[in-house]
N, C-alpha and C positions, 0 to 999 in steps of 0.2 A: 465605558456602561452598556449597560447590557442590553442587548436587541437596539441600539440607538442608531438612526442612520447617517453619523458622523465620519468620514472618512477615514478609513485605516491605516493608510499609508501617509509618509508627507511628500510633500513636493520634491524635495532632495532625494529621497527614499524612491521613488519614481523615476527620479533623471539616473540614478546609478542602476535601476534593473531595466531601464531601456537602453544602455549601455553594457549591460552582461551578454557574456558571450560562454557559450555551453562547453565545457570540458569535460571527455570521458577518455578513462585507458582499460586497454586488456580487453580480451576476447572471449566467450566463454565457447565449449566446446560444440555446439549444435548451431550457434548464429552463423558460421559460413556456410553451414548445408542449406539451412534456412532462407538466405538471404535470395537466394533464386526463387523460392517460390513469393517472398514480399516482393518482390521487385516486381516479378510475376501478376499478383493480384492486384497490386496500386495501380499498375497501368490499364487496367481492367474497371478502375472506377471511374467514376463521371466527377469530372472537373469542378463542380459548382459545389462537391460534399467537403466541406471543413472538416479539417483534422479534429477542431475540439469535438464537432459532434460525432465524429469514427470512436473518439475516444470512449465520449458516455455512453453512447450505443452500446460498446464493449461492457462498461462497468454493467451496467442496466442488465444486459444479458447475465453477465456473472452471477451479478445479486438476485436475479429472478430464479436463477435453477439455484443458487445453495437457498434461498427462502424454501424453495420444496421440500430439499431435503430436511432441515429445520419442523417442519410442519408434521413430515411422520417420523420425528424422531428429536423430540425436542428437548432431549435427556440423553441423548448420545449413546443410547442402548439400545435402540429397538432397529431391527430391520427393516430397511427402506425398498423399495421396489425397485428391481435392475432398471425400469426405464430413468427412473431419475438418477440413479448413478451415470447411467449413460448420459443423459442431457445436459447432467453437470460436467459430465468430462468434454461435453462437446459446447457448453459455453463456456468453459475457462479454452476450450483451442478460438472460440471466437474471438475472445478478450485478448487473450496474447496477438492472434493476427493482426488485431483493430489496432492493439498499442503499439506492436510493431510499425504499422504503415503511416502512422500517422503522420510521424516524423517527415518520411517519404511524401507524405502527400503534401505535407506545409512546401517542401521544396520543389515540389513538381509544379505547385499551383502558386509559387512564390509568395506562398502568405506564411512564411517562419516569424515567431516572434517570442518571448521571453511570454509571454501569457500560455504558449501552447506548451513550453517546458513545464509550467506551474500547471496545467491541464493534467500532464501526463503523470508527472509524480503527484498529486492529490489522486488521482483515481488509482495509482497504484498501491498507496498507502490505506485506500478503501479495498482493491483487492486482497488483499494481506489477509485482513480481518474477517473475510468471507472465505475464501478458499481454506486458510488453519481450520476455522471450526470445520466447512465440509468434510474436510480430511477426516477431521476426530468424528463424525459422524460415520466415515464410510467404513472405517474398521472399529466400530464400535466403541469408542476410548473414554466414552462415558463411565465405563466399570471404574477409571481408574482417572477419578477428577482431578486428584491432584498432578497426576501427568497430563489431563488435559488442560489444566491450569497452565501448566508450563510452558507447554507446546503452543499455545496460541497468544498468548504475554510475550513469549520468548520470541514469536514471528515477528510481530508488530515490532518488540523491542530491537531485532538485529537489521530492521529498515529501519528504524529511527538512528540508529548510530551508524547506517552505512551513509546517511545524509549529514550526520555529526562530523566525520571522518572529511567529508566532500566542505562544510563548511569552514573546517582547518586548513585543509587543501588546495581548494577552489576547484578540484576533479575528482569527480566519479569513478570508482575505481572497479572492475570487473573483473572475477574470478572464471577460472576455467568451469566449474561447477556453479550456475547462480541461476537465475530468475528461469529462464528457457528450460535448462534440465530439471531443476523441481517442477515447473510445471508439466512437462511432458511425464515425469515419475508418477504424478498426481493423477494425470488421464490413464497414464496406464492400471496404475492401482484400482481404480475407479470401472476401468474397463474388465479387468481380472475379477472381481469383487460383483459384478455385476449379475453373472451367471447363477450364481453363490446365492444371493439373496434370498433370505428367510432360510437358507440350509443350515447347516454344521461345514464351516468354511473353514477346510484343510486343503494343504498343497497335496495335488495327486503323488502317489508313491512313495513319501517321506514322512506323510502319518503327523504332520506339523501344521500347526494352525494358517491359516493361508494371511495373516498380518504380518507374518515372520517373512513374505514376500518383499513386505514395505524396505524391511532389512538389505536385500540385496541391492535394491536401488540406490538406499541412502549412502549402502558402503563403499558402492562405485563413486559416487559422489562424494564420498569423504577422502579416499584414497587419493582423485585425481587433488581434491582441494589441499589436501595436506602437503601433498608433494610444493605446493607453492606456497606454504605456511610454517616450511620447516624452518626458518629462520625465527620464528614466532615461538617453537617448540624449544629448539634449544637454547634460549636465552632464559630456561628455568622456569617451571610450571610453580604454580598457585599453593601446592604444597610445602610444605618444612621443609627450608635448606635447597628451595627450587625443586619440590620432589613431584610429582603428579598425583591428580586424586584419584583414589581408591574408586573401583567399581563391582559392585557386589553380583553376582554371576545366577547366586538363587535366587531364580525370579522367574512369574510364570513367562512362556515364550511369547503372549502379546506385547510385552513389557519392551521386549527387546529389540525392536524398532524404535521403541519411543525413546532407549537409550541411546542407539545411534544417531537418532534425530537431535537427543541434546546436545550429543558428541559436536555433531554438524555445526547447530549454533552456538558453541563455544568457541569453537576454532575460528570459525565467521565473526564472530563480535571481537576476539584475540588479534585477528587481523586488522579490522577498523580501529581499536582502542592503540594498537602499535602505531598506527598511522597519527592518532591522534596526540600519543603523548610524544611522538618524535619530534613535536613543533608544526606549528602550520605557517601560511606562507606572510601573514603578517607581520607588523615590527615587532623584534624580537623573539619571533617564534608563536604570534600571536593569531588568530582566526581573521577570515580575509575580513569581519569587522573590527579587527584591532583591539577582540577580547581575550579571554582565558579561553582556551582550549579546552576546558573542563566545566565552563558555564553552561552547554546544554548539558550537563549531566544532573540538576535542579528537577527542571519541568520532567524528566521522565521518572526519576525515582519521586517524586509530589503523585504521580497516578500509581508506579506498579506498587509501591510501600500501601498504602490504602486498599489496594485491589488484594491484596494479599491479607491483610489484617481482617479487612471485612468478612474475608471468604473466610480467616481461620475462627470469627468472633463470635458467627453468627448463631445467633440459638435455633433458628426453626432452619438450618441447614439452606438456607437460600442459595448459595452454586451448587452444590448437591444437587438439588430436587430441579434448578432451573440454570444449568451449565452455559445452555447457548444464548440465552437470554440476557446472563450477567455478561458472556467472555465481549457480543455485540457491545455492548456497551461500555465496557472501558477500551474495547478496541478502536469502537468512533472514537472515544478521548483521545486515545496514544495519536490515532491519526490527523486529528486537527493539532494537535502541537507537533505533529510531524510536519505540515504543512505551513505551519509557523516557522520552524525550524527552514526550511525551504526558501521564504519569502527574506528570511534573515540572511540566509548566504545570497539569493538574487540580488539583495538590496544592500549586501554589505552593511549591515545594520545589526544591534546587540539583540541577541535573544532572551524576551521577557520570560521572567523565573513561573509566574501567575497566569492563570488566564481563567475569561469567564466558565469557559466549558467545566471546569474543574468543580463546580456549584453541584453537576451532575452526581459525581462520586462523595461531595460535600454533604448530599441528603442523607445518602448510605449511613454513612460513616456516624453524622448527629442524630440520625434517628436509634442506631444501634447503644450511641451514647447515651440517650434518654430512656434505654430499658424498654426501645421497638414501641414508643407510641403507638403508630402507625404500622399498618402488618407490612412485612418489609417485600413481600412480594408487588403490593401496592405500588413502596416506592420505587423498586426497581424498575417498575414501568414508569413511572413520573420521572427518573433519571435519565431512563433510554429516552422517552420524547424530550426531555430538554435539551439533552445533548445532541440530539439529531436536528432540532429549531435550531440551537447556537450554532454548528458546525456549519448548517446552511445560510444561515444569515451571513456567517465573515464570509462564506465562500462567494454569496451572491455579491455581497459589499464592495470584497477586494478583486473582482473581474469586471464588474461594471467600471470601478475606479482605474485598474488599468488598462482596461480598453478603451476607455475614452481620454485618459491620458495617451495612449499608442495611437488613438486615433484606426481603430480597427473595431470590427465585429467579432461577437464570440462563434457565436454556431453557423456564420456565415459568411462567406469570401467576398461579397459585396462592397465596393466602397462603403466605407465610413461616412455618416453621413449626422452631423452635429446638429443641435439646434438654434445655432446660431445663422447657420446657411441652409435653412428651409424655406427660405425666398426664392434661394438662386435655385434649389434642389427643383422644386417645382417648375420653375421656369426652364431649366433645361428638360425634366420631364416630358414641357408641353411640347418643345422642341422636338424633340425625339420621335414624336408621337405627330410630330405634324411633318418629320423627313426630312427636318433639316440638320440633325447632329445623328446619321445613322451613321458616320464613319466612328464618330467615338463610344454608341454605342454599341459597334458590335466589337468595337476595343475591348469594351468593359464586361461583355456578355462572353466572349471565344466566340460569339456564333460566326457562322461565315456567309458572304454576302452572296 
């Protein structure tokens, strides 16, 4: 039921979630070098700072700096101030640092829990939406709406397929060129473009559009990634008789980095699909929940296909005129179904095909079906507001239910206090105030005598 206060997870799902163990494999190029900084950083943090609070603060900074770019260039065609690009790069670095250190802080404070993993992946799914749109604004990709649509939707879809293969194999896999490398690449792009904001952007001495600089970073990632993905390539391509897909080279220079990024998305997706199609860890090669390995395809298809159809069928060119607003709406829809996939994996339960968040895209689709009875721009805003409300409602109910079952707090590290034990807690507090329970007080707060 929409916006119902009923529990989202069953008791059996909660039990399996409490027994969940995080498994990952692989290591990126930069992670070993960044570990030294991350370990140093986390040692400077106060022990009362909850890991989940760190993750949310990082996401808030990332979202705020992205919204500044959107305000200056809602169509991704306008130049934005240099300070806004630098601020976004700094905000992304803050998010990266806090996101990388939340797990270390959890182990440092002995507060690790499945809720922390869910929080981490949930914030990552939202950050993927913001970072993809912000990068398109930085390189003014709004002049190529088709490519911008592909880049943003593909970024969220690749993140979804990464957790799809985790749902199948029970292990989250990292490549040599992964999230950390992509984030640093985007930071460098914004740092390079900032001094050229509002000017004609060319690479010095080469007389090329500076957007071509993106291709160098992405190409480096592609070369590293292809090395580990070579087994996928030699099995045959998607063309006729196992051939490759031909690429047209006669295009503007601004499109070159986009094509290379598209290849990166395809390669990463191919790797994930290889894991998925090779069979899962469940019975008879099924998922961790014992379901078909292809079952998560339907939820993502139900979002991506209508997003493309609505974009193409709009008589008022809704997407072309408001690309950022449009992509945020559908990006958040994908983010929610990704979170549901993460929960399905952690609780070893079946992935639901339909969800209440799809009502947002359905508004746009039905409005077009009835010849745009309402202004499409108004319906788009309505869909965005509904999507945000639905996603927040789901997140709040799920987190409260999980934290209640695990008897932990969400944004603090203090001991969980349930309603049934309120009388005992009040008595304990009085004892602490009167000085009769100082030892327990010091142990809980971590203070010294």
